Structures are given as C-alpha cells and as structure tokens.
C-alpha positions as a Python dict, from the first residue, in 0.01 Angstrom:
ca = {
    (1, 'M'): (0, 0, 0),
    (2, 'R'): (158, 404, -121),
    (3, 'T'): (167, 593, 229),
    (4, 'I'): (66, 974, 259),
    (5, 'Y'): (153, 1120, 582),
    (6, 'L'): (-19, 1466, 636),
    (7, 'D'): (-7, 1540, 981),
    (8, 'N'): (321, 1759, 1024),
    (9, 'A'): (142, 1998, 1270),
    (10, 'A'): (163, 1645, 1513),
    (11, 'T'): (483, 1559, 1456),
    (12, 'T'): (774, 1491, 1187),
    (13, 'R'): (1003, 1309, 1009),
    (14, 'V'): (1327, 1312, 1142),
    (15, 'D'): (1572, 1469, 886),
    (16, 'T'): (1897, 1221, 800),
    (17, 'D'): (2141, 1489, 806),
    (18, 'V'): (1991, 1572, 1171),
    (19, 'V'): (2008, 1197, 1260),
    (20, 'K'): (2403, 1196, 1141),
    (21, 'A'): (2481, 1495, 1294),
    (22, 'M'): (2338, 1345, 1660),
    (23, 'S'): (2485, 982, 1621),
    (24, 'P'): (2836, 1003, 1729),
    (25, 'Y'): (2731, 1153, 2096),
    (26, 'F'): (2565, 827, 2130),
    (27, 'T'): (2878, 638, 2053),
    (28, 'N'): (3230, 818, 2061),
    (29, 'N'): (3091, 1153, 2207),
    (30, 'Y'): (2908, 1008, 2495),
    (31, 'G'): (3051, 1205, 2796),
    (32, 'N'): (2831, 1400, 3057),
    (33, 'A'): (2903, 1752, 2989),
    (34, 'S'): (2907, 1845, 3381),
    (35, 'E'): (3251, 1648, 3426),
    (36, 'P'): (3572, 1807, 3376),
    (37, 'H'): (3742, 1550, 3148),
    (38, 'L'): (3762, 1547, 2796),
    (39, 'W'): (3438, 1324, 2718),
    (40, 'G'): (3243, 1600, 2922),
    (41, 'I'): (3460, 1865, 2755),
    (42, 'N'): (3375, 1742, 2420),
    (43, 'A'): (3001, 1709, 2544),
    (44, 'N'): (3001, 2052, 2670),
    (45, 'E'): (3156, 2237, 2377),
    (46, 'A'): (2827, 2043, 2155),
    (47, 'I'): (2551, 2172, 2368),
    (48, 'E'): (2728, 2534, 2391),
    (49, 'N'): (2768, 2518, 1970),
    (50, 'A'): (2386, 2375, 1955),
    (51, 'R'): (2295, 2699, 2192),
    (52, 'G'): (2465, 2916, 1958),
    (53, 'T'): (2317, 2797, 1644),
    (54, 'I'): (1962, 2866, 1825),
    (55, 'A'): (2039, 3220, 1978),
    (56, 'R'): (2163, 3335, 1636),
    (57, 'H'): (1826, 3191, 1487),
    (58, 'L'): (1662, 3399, 1745),
    (59, 'N'): (1875, 3710, 1763),
    (60, 'A'): (1935, 3641, 2110),
    (61, 'H'): (2200, 3562, 2358),
    (62, 'P'): (2325, 3235, 2453),
    (63, 'D'): (2282, 3209, 2781),
    (64, 'E'): (1906, 3317, 2744),
    (65, 'I'): (1852, 2990, 2585),
    (66, 'V'): (1740, 2669, 2790),
    (67, 'F'): (1712, 2343, 2659),
    (68, 'T'): (1435, 2116, 2782),
    (69, 'S'): (1258, 1815, 2658),
    (70, 'C'): (965, 1960, 2508),
    (71, 'A'): (768, 2276, 2450),
    (72, 'T'): (507, 2171, 2713),
    (73, 'E'): (799, 2173, 2950),
    (74, 'S'): (932, 2494, 2841),
    (75, 'I'): (553, 2600, 2879),
    (76, 'N'): (550, 2475, 3226),
    (77, 'L'): (874, 2645, 3311),
    (78, 'S'): (831, 3001, 3198),
    (79, 'H'): (470, 3054, 3330),
    (80, 'K'): (492, 2854, 3676),
    (81, 'G'): (879, 2965, 3667),
    (82, 'L'): (714, 3380, 3653),
    (83, 'I'): (389, 3328, 3836),
    (84, 'E'): (592, 3159, 4127),
    (85, 'S'): (828, 3465, 4166),
    (86, 'F'): (593, 3709, 4268),
    (87, 'N'): (441, 3777, 4658),
    (88, 'F'): (111, 3905, 4522),
    (89, 'Q'): (-190, 3696, 4303),
    (90, 'P'): (-71, 3773, 3994),
    (91, 'H'): (-275, 3833, 3669),
    (92, 'I'): (-230, 3661, 3337),
    (93, 'I'): (-383, 3764, 2964),
    (94, 'T'): (-376, 3468, 2748),
    (95, 'T'): (-618, 3363, 2503),
    (96, 'S'): (-912, 3057, 2407),
    (97, 'I'): (-728, 2890, 2192),
    (98, 'E'): (-397, 2842, 2353),
    (99, 'H'): (-247, 2476, 2336),
    (100, 'K'): (-337, 2290, 2611),
    (101, 'A'): (29, 2341, 2761),
    (102, 'V'): (-91, 2668, 2880),
    (103, 'I'): (-434, 2619, 2957),
    (104, 'E'): (-367, 2383, 3151),
    (105, 'T'): (-72, 2506, 3289),
    (106, 'V'): (-224, 2807, 3344),
    (107, 'K'): (-480, 2670, 3570),
    (108, 'H'): (-249, 2516, 3773),
    (109, 'L'): (-114, 2836, 3887),
    (110, 'K'): (-257, 3085, 4191),
    (111, 'A'): (-356, 3376, 3978),
    (112, 'S'): (-652, 3510, 3769),
    (113, 'V'): (-653, 3434, 3483),
    (114, 'T'): (-793, 3646, 3119),
    (115, 'Y'): (-902, 3455, 2837),
    (116, 'L'): (-948, 3696, 2499),
    (117, 'S'): (-1150, 3589, 2280),
    (118, 'V'): (-1107, 3534, 1919),
    (119, 'D'): (-1287, 3617, 1560),
    (120, 'R'): (-1450, 3359, 1345),
    (121, 'D'): (-1067, 3355, 1159),
    (122, 'G'): (-918, 3297, 1534),
    (123, 'L'): (-714, 3633, 1558),
    (124, 'I'): (-767, 3820, 1907),
    (125, 'S'): (-802, 4186, 1919),
    (126, 'T'): (-504, 4355, 2007),
    (127, 'K'): (-803, 4625, 2181),
    (128, 'D'): (-926, 4357, 2361),
    (129, 'L'): (-574, 4268, 2524),
    (130, 'M'): (-513, 4651, 2613),
    (131, 'E'): (-850, 4678, 2801),
    (132, 'A'): (-774, 4305, 3018),
    (133, 'I'): (-476, 4488, 3126),
    (134, 'T'): (-500, 4550, 3528),
    (135, 'P'): (-222, 4682, 3810),
    (136, 'N'): (-140, 4295, 3856),
    (137, 'T'): (-84, 4154, 3493),
    (138, 'V'): (232, 3980, 3505),
    (139, 'L'): (205, 3782, 3177),
    (140, 'V'): (91, 3811, 2868),
    (141, 'S'): (81, 3409, 2676),
    (142, 'V'): (-37, 3407, 2292),
    (143, 'M'): (64, 3161, 2042),
    (144, 'Y'): (253, 3281, 1773),
    (145, 'A'): (55, 3046, 1496),
    (146, 'N'): (-248, 2820, 1627),
    (147, 'N'): (-162, 2431, 1572),
    (148, 'E'): (-545, 2340, 1459),
    (149, 'I'): (-631, 2625, 1238),
    (150, 'G'): (-268, 2785, 1137),
    (151, 'T'): (-370, 3135, 1203),
    (152, 'I'): (-57, 3422, 1292),
    (153, 'E'): (-155, 3629, 1611),
    (154, 'P'): (-5, 3982, 1594),
    (155, 'I'): (247, 3860, 1769),
    (156, 'K'): (455, 4168, 1678),
    (157, 'E'): (216, 4423, 1769),
    (158, 'I'): (117, 4298, 2092),
    (159, 'G'): (509, 4299, 2202),
    (160, 'D'): (509, 4685, 2073),
    (161, 'I'): (138, 4747, 2265),
    (162, 'L'): (344, 4559, 2602),
    (163, 'R'): (700, 4722, 2540),
    (164, 'K'): (531, 5115, 2539),
    (165, 'H'): (281, 4973, 2839),
    (166, 'N'): (614, 4897, 3024),
    (167, 'E'): (812, 5199, 2942),
    (168, 'N'): (522, 5411, 3072),
    (169, 'H'): (447, 5174, 3377),
    (170, 'P'): (813, 5092, 3524),
    (171, 'D'): (596, 4951, 3804),
    (172, 'N'): (346, 4733, 3639),
    (173, 'R'): (642, 4575, 3401),
    (174, 'I'): (448, 4267, 3176),
    (175, 'Y'): (640, 4006, 3035),
    (176, 'F'): (533, 3841, 2702),
    (177, 'H'): (575, 3476, 2634),
    (178, 'T'): (469, 3294, 2294),
    (179, 'D'): (449, 2930, 2175),
    (180, 'A'): (616, 2908, 1863),
    (181, 'T'): (595, 2545, 1791),
    (182, 'Q'): (415, 2593, 1523),
    (183, 'A'): (589, 2940, 1375),
    (184, 'I'): (943, 2861, 1406),
    (185, 'Q'): (1019, 2685, 1108),
    (186, 'Y'): (828, 2979, 913),
    (187, 'L'): (764, 3277, 1038),
    (188, 'D'): (1021, 3554, 1168),
    (189, 'C'): (1097, 3471, 1530),
    (190, 'D'): (1338, 3750, 1601),
    (191, 'V'): (1273, 3818, 1995),
    (192, 'N'): (1395, 4128, 1954),
    (193, 'Y'): (1172, 4217, 1647),
    (194, 'L'): (849, 4059, 1846),
    (195, 'G'): (933, 4160, 2174),
    (196, 'V'): (877, 3868, 2352),
    (197, 'D'): (1031, 3825, 2633),
    (198, 'M'): (1005, 3400, 2692),
    (199, 'L'): (906, 3221, 2354),
    (200, 'S'): (902, 2821, 2372),
    (201, 'F'): (935, 2538, 2083),
    (202, 'T'): (1018, 2181, 2050),
    (203, 'G'): (1200, 1990, 1782),
    (204, 'H'): (1029, 1714, 1675),
    (205, 'K'): (798, 1966, 1440),
    (206, 'I'): (1100, 2073, 1284),
    (207, 'H'): (1246, 1765, 1182),
    (208, 'A'): (1455, 1658, 1504),
    (209, 'P'): (1380, 1404, 1712),
    (210, 'K'): (1113, 1414, 2010),
    (211, 'G'): (1220, 1453, 2329),
    (212, 'I'): (1406, 1804, 2295),
    (213, 'G'): (1264, 2152, 2299),
    (214, 'A'): (1390, 2476, 2421),
    (215, 'L'): (1249, 2788, 2580),
    (216, 'Y'): (1433, 3139, 2524),
    (217, 'I'): (1418, 3347, 2852),
    (218, 'R'): (1539, 3733, 2847),
    (219, 'K'): (1753, 3846, 3059),
    (220, 'E'): (1679, 3965, 3404),
    (221, 'T'): (1327, 3833, 3357),
    (222, 'P'): (1234, 3616, 3718),
    (223, 'L'): (1203, 3270, 3686),
    (224, 'I'): (1216, 3007, 3966),
    (225, 'R'): (1317, 2673, 3869),
    (226, 'Q'): (1076, 2368, 3851),
    (227, 'Q'): (1300, 2112, 3837),
    (228, 'D'): (1585, 2060, 4145),
    (229, 'G'): (1860, 1910, 4164),
    (230, 'G'): (2186, 1995, 3956),
    (231, 'G'): (2295, 2365, 3855),
    (232, 'Q'): (2257, 2274, 3479),
    (233, 'E'): (2092, 2522, 3219),
    (234, 'F'): (2217, 2802, 3415),
    (235, 'G'): (2069, 2627, 3727),
    (236, 'L'): (1716, 2680, 3524),
    (237, 'R'): (1644, 2346, 3477),
    (238, 'A'): (1838, 2059, 3680),
    (239, 'G'): (1942, 1695, 3543),
    (240, 'T'): (2189, 1542, 3293),
    (241, 'E'): (2205, 1712, 2940),
    (242, 'N'): (2061, 1469, 2657),
    (243, 'V'): (2357, 1575, 2467),
    (244, 'P'): (2256, 1397, 2147),
    (245, 'Y'): (1951, 1558, 2118),
    (246, 'I'): (2048, 1906, 2191),
    (247, 'V'): (2279, 1865, 1876),
    (248, 'A'): (2011, 1752, 1705),
    (249, 'L'): (1785, 2068, 1808),
    (250, 'G'): (2112, 2289, 1732),
    (251, 'K'): (2131, 2107, 1382),
    (252, 'A'): (1741, 2132, 1286),
    (253, 'V'): (1733, 2511, 1342),
    (254, 'S'): (2062, 2567, 1144),
    (255, 'M'): (1880, 2392, 864),
    (256, 'I'): (1550, 2579, 878),
    (257, 'N'): (1479, 2748, 557),
    (258, 'K'): (1189, 2971, 525),
    (259, 'S'): (1202, 2979, 159),
    (260, 'K'): (1095, 2627, 177),
    (261, 'G'): (752, 2802, 308),
    (262, 'D'): (702, 2951, -27),
    (263, 'S'): (647, 2614, -208),
    (264, 'I'): (520, 2441, 68),
    (265, 'T'): (244, 2733, 86),
    (266, 'K'): (143, 2683, -262),
    (267, 'L'): (144, 2314, -245),
    (268, 'R'): (-138, 2377, 48),
    (269, 'N'): (-278, 2619, -188),
    (270, 'T'): (-366, 2361, -409),
    (271, 'L'): (-471, 2086, -136),
    (272, 'V'): (-728, 2400, -46),
    (273, 'E'): (-860, 2486, -344),
    (274, 'Y'): (-949, 2127, -438),
    (275, 'V'): (-1130, 2022, -143),
    (276, 'L'): (-1314, 2291, -152),
    (277, 'D'): (-1382, 2307, -495),
    (278, 'K'): (-1534, 1911, -472),
    (279, 'V'): (-1650, 1860, -168),
    (280, 'P'): (-2008, 2002, -90),
    (281, 'D'): (-2048, 2169, 231),
    (282, 'S'): (-1688, 2212, 303),
    (283, 'R'): (-1525, 2485, 506),
    (284, 'L'): (-1209, 2635, 541),
    (285, 'T'): (-1134, 2732, 895),
    (286, 'G'): (-848, 3017, 988),
    (287, 'H'): (-767, 3311, 824),
    (288, 'V'): (-727, 3264, 485),
    (289, 'G'): (-415, 3534, 452),
    (290, 'L'): (-263, 3504, 778),
    (291, 'R'): (-163, 3114, 797),
    (292, 'V'): (120, 2929, 837),
    (293, 'P'): (215, 2729, 498),
    (294, 'H'): (221, 2396, 629),
    (295, 'I'): (-131, 2422, 784),
    (296, 'A'): (-463, 2333, 591),
    (297, 'S'): (-785, 2294, 795),
    (298, 'F'): (-1147, 2227, 754),
    (299, 'T'): (-1481, 2123, 867),
    (300, 'F'): (-1739, 1942, 651),
    (301, 'K'): (-2081, 1911, 740),
    (302, 'N'): (-2285, 1629, 860),
    (303, 'V'): (-1935, 1418, 929),
    (304, 'R'): (-1748, 1322, 1211),
    (305, 'G'): (-1350, 1441, 1198),
    (306, 'E'): (-1254, 1100, 1340),
    (307, 'D'): (-1430, 888, 1114),
    (308, 'V'): (-1285, 1114, 827),
    (309, 'V'): (-931, 1025, 1015),
    (310, 'V'): (-997, 647, 1067),
    (311, 'A'): (-1075, 616, 648),
    (312, 'L'): (-823, 770, 521),
    (313, 'S'): (-567, 609, 743),
    (314, 'E'): (-716, 276, 585),
    (315, 'R'): (-615, 424, 262),
    (316, 'G'): (-261, 466, 382),
    (317, 'I'): (-304, 886, 443),
    (318, 'A'): (-220, 1042, 791),
    (319, 'S'): (-460, 1331, 923),
    (320, 'A'): (-572, 1457, 1232),
    (321, 'S'): (-907, 1594, 1350),
    (322, 'G'): (-929, 1802, 1702),
    (323, 'S'): (-1262, 1690, 1771),
    (324, 'A'): (-1318, 1386, 1989),
    (325, 'C'): (-1643, 1135, 2080),
    (326, 'T'): (-1683, 1114, 2400),
    (327, 'S'): (-1996, 909, 2558),
    (328, 'G'): (-2146, 855, 2193),
    (329, 'S'): (-2113, 1195, 2105),
    (330, 'I'): (-1879, 1456, 1951),
    (331, 'E'): (-1713, 1676, 2112),
    (332, 'S'): (-1567, 1993, 1934),
    (333, 'S'): (-1240, 2083, 2038),
    (334, 'H'): (-1218, 2408, 2213),
    (335, 'V'): (-1063, 2582, 1924),
    (336, 'M'): (-1371, 2529, 1744),
    (337, 'K'): (-1599, 2636, 2006),
    (338, 'A'): (-1400, 2968, 2035),
    (339, 'I'): (-1442, 3042, 1646),
    (340, 'G'): (-1775, 2993, 1693),
    (341, 'A'): (-1818, 2693, 1428),
    (342, 'P'): (-2159, 2527, 1474),
    (343, 'D'): (-2181, 2199, 1604),
    (344, 'D'): (-2307, 2005, 1299),
    (345, 'W'): (-2027, 2221, 1140),
    (346, 'S'): (-1719, 2161, 1424),
    (347, 'A'): (-1756, 1783, 1439),
    (348, 'G'): (-1607, 1725, 1117),
    (349, 'Q'): (-1298, 1910, 1166),
    (350, 'L'): (-982, 1750, 969),
    (351, 'R'): (-658, 1886, 1002),
    (352, 'L'): (-417, 1834, 698),
    (353, 'S'): (-43, 1975, 763),
    (354, 'L'): (214, 1940, 503),
    (355, 'S'): (629, 1916, 536),
    (356, 'K'): (929, 1961, 302),
    (357, 'Y'): (887, 1616, 250),
    (358, 'T'): (566, 1669, 83),
    (359, 'T'): (537, 1614, -313),
    (360, 'K'): (289, 1723, -555),
    (361, 'S'): (149, 1394, -601),
    (362, 'D'): (80, 1372, -259),
    (363, 'V'): (-149, 1629, -219),
    (364, 'S'): (-341, 1522, -581),
    (365, 'N'): (-367, 1191, -426),
    (366, 'A'): (-500, 1274, -85),
    (367, 'G'): (-744, 1524, -224),
    (368, 'K'): (-914, 1294, -434),
    (369, 'E'): (-898, 1010, -139),
    (370, 'L'): (-1056, 1276, 78),
    (371, 'V'): (-1345, 1325, -170),
    (372, 'S'): (-1400, 996, -200),
    (373, 'V'): (-1420, 908, 183),
    (374, 'I'): (-1653, 1200, 234),
    (375, 'E'): (-1887, 1095, 2),
    (376, 'K'): (-1910, 766, 92),
    (377, 'L'): (-1951, 869, 448),
    (378, 'R'): (-2249, 1090, 398),
    (379, 'T'): (-2421, 862, 193),
    (380, 'G'): (-2366, 561, 467),
    (381, 'M'): (-2135, 327, 228),
    (382, 'F'): (-1886, 303, 469),
}
C-alpha cells in the first residue's frame, strides 16, 4: 500500500542529516557534559555549539537558551517559574485557543486568568488584550501559530504594545511568552523583533527527534526552576543533559530554510482548492492568508472527523482531527468551539499538515482519496 503522511503538525520524520549529526554522541562521544575529563569536555562543547546555533536563529544570547525535553516542559517552566517568583496573586492573559500545555498549566497556577476570545478565523483582538491588562498582570501568553487551524497571531504587534506598556509602567512589568512550536520552522522568530521575553518550541516538529525542546528566556526574567537537582542549564533545569538530542535539535534548527515554506504553501493551496471544489459542504478553518504554510484544516458538514481519519488511515494516509468521541457523542475541540463553529460542522474537523517531504503526488492522491471517503461516509457505504 502506498502511504502518505499528512500529520506533520503532530510530528515529523527525523531528517537523515540530523540522525548523522547526533549518532556519534551515542557511541564515541558519549561523555557526561558535567564531567571535567576529555569525554565530558567534548560533550559540553557539543551542547554549547547547539545552544549557539539556536541563539543565532532567535537573535538571542546563548545563555538565554535552556534545553528541555519538549515544548510542554518549556511552557511549564516558563509559566510556573515566572508566576511562582511573585509574592502576590498575579494575573495572566492568554487565549481560548492555546495548546493544552498552556491551558492546563495556567489552570494549575494560583493566579487569576483572562482568556481572550478569538474571531471566526482564530485571531485575537489586540484591543481586547489591552483592555484585559490590570495592575497585577505579569504574563501574557499567546501562541504564534495555532496547531489545529494554522492561524498566525499578531505576535509582533502584541510585543510592541507590551513594550510601550512596560516603558510607561516600570512598576507593572508584564512578561510576554509565545508558543512557537508550529512557527519556528516557517516564521520570523527573532525574539527582539517580536518583543517576547520567553519563547518555547520542540524538536519533533522540525525534523529532530521526540524528547528534546528549548525555551528562550530573556535576561532578567525572574524564573524559579521546576526541576531540582544539579546546576545544569544555568540552574534552571537540573538533570544530565541529553547530548545526542541537543545536538540533533541544533542541527535541525541550522537546517531551517524558510524559503521551503513557499513551495509548501503552494502544495497546501492546491490541496485546499481541490477539496473545497470537490467536496460539498466543506469549509476551510483558520485565516485564509494569516496561516502557517503547512496546515490545511477543514470542517465537513454531517461527518465525524474521527471517522474520516480512520478511513484515510485504512487507505494509507495519515491525518488528524481535533474532535473526539465521548460516550457515543462527538466532543468538538476547544479551538472549534472558540471560533464558533456550529456543532454539525465542528464534529467534522480534519487537519492535513505537510512538510518538506510532501510531494505533488502526495497532495493529488490524498485529495482524491479524501473526496471518496467523505462521499462514502455521507452515503453510509462504510
């Protein structure tokens, strides 16, 4: 069976060059980076080289980069670490469409939270954000690009707003975090251009392995570590460093080529146009123009997204749906609810996400199979 992988927003294939770069650190260069002997020195040098590569990509200083196991851990460290540094009940502003890593983390914290609503395209209003600021606001956390619908939020505009606020209210400093997991490979992540104080991302979305991530932390951002032990990662993340995976992340970041996004965008647009033309009662979700290149997300009336995913899988095609079947009924994702998708549409959510490995043939064949699947599901032929 021919297979087509269109679930790259969930995880990506590890690049061959990334595997080559990390392999020696499993065998010949296997030292503990905390040890002062030759093996440890070589391991530490590899870590710092990777840290420098990532810092250059973000226009940051190397000692502002902390390695973690994934974006979820980065988010936990940034949010919990910051909020726990204050001796009053702080206020957080975030959005109703954040990844669960943010939503569940802020629920855990002893803080008041404002969840900004979004419009039907998934965009927040910066006016709403400004109106939500209180004297106790210490953190704004807005994802750069949504993982379900691909909409790009106005991160630079938010950064400019908060920069001006902090200049005018030095005693009410607000820190700004963005989850750049879906953005790091395609969008400008210069932290000074964006005006962010913290930025999180993970390796397995950019052709590195699962199990490695990073957090950018601007100097003088107050943070309490969440993992106690040794003094690794500037005292913010205790534990023996995962040298091979850190090397892999550095290599993957060094290989980011934003011009690739143009060709992926063309393939995505071809897929979107075909599906919307061939499938009755189909809609694109997310903003038409302000979206990352690799995510095409749809809703289909009167079908269940999970059924579409299963049927496509049986035909060798990987896809994803944010809806979930609970006790015999379909529970729409929090993102679909936030953008106001009607129940008979939101249950039919489907995400197809591309990568640099996706071909024209993949897109053509997947589009044809999807049309057939939707038709058969609607006529009860499965």
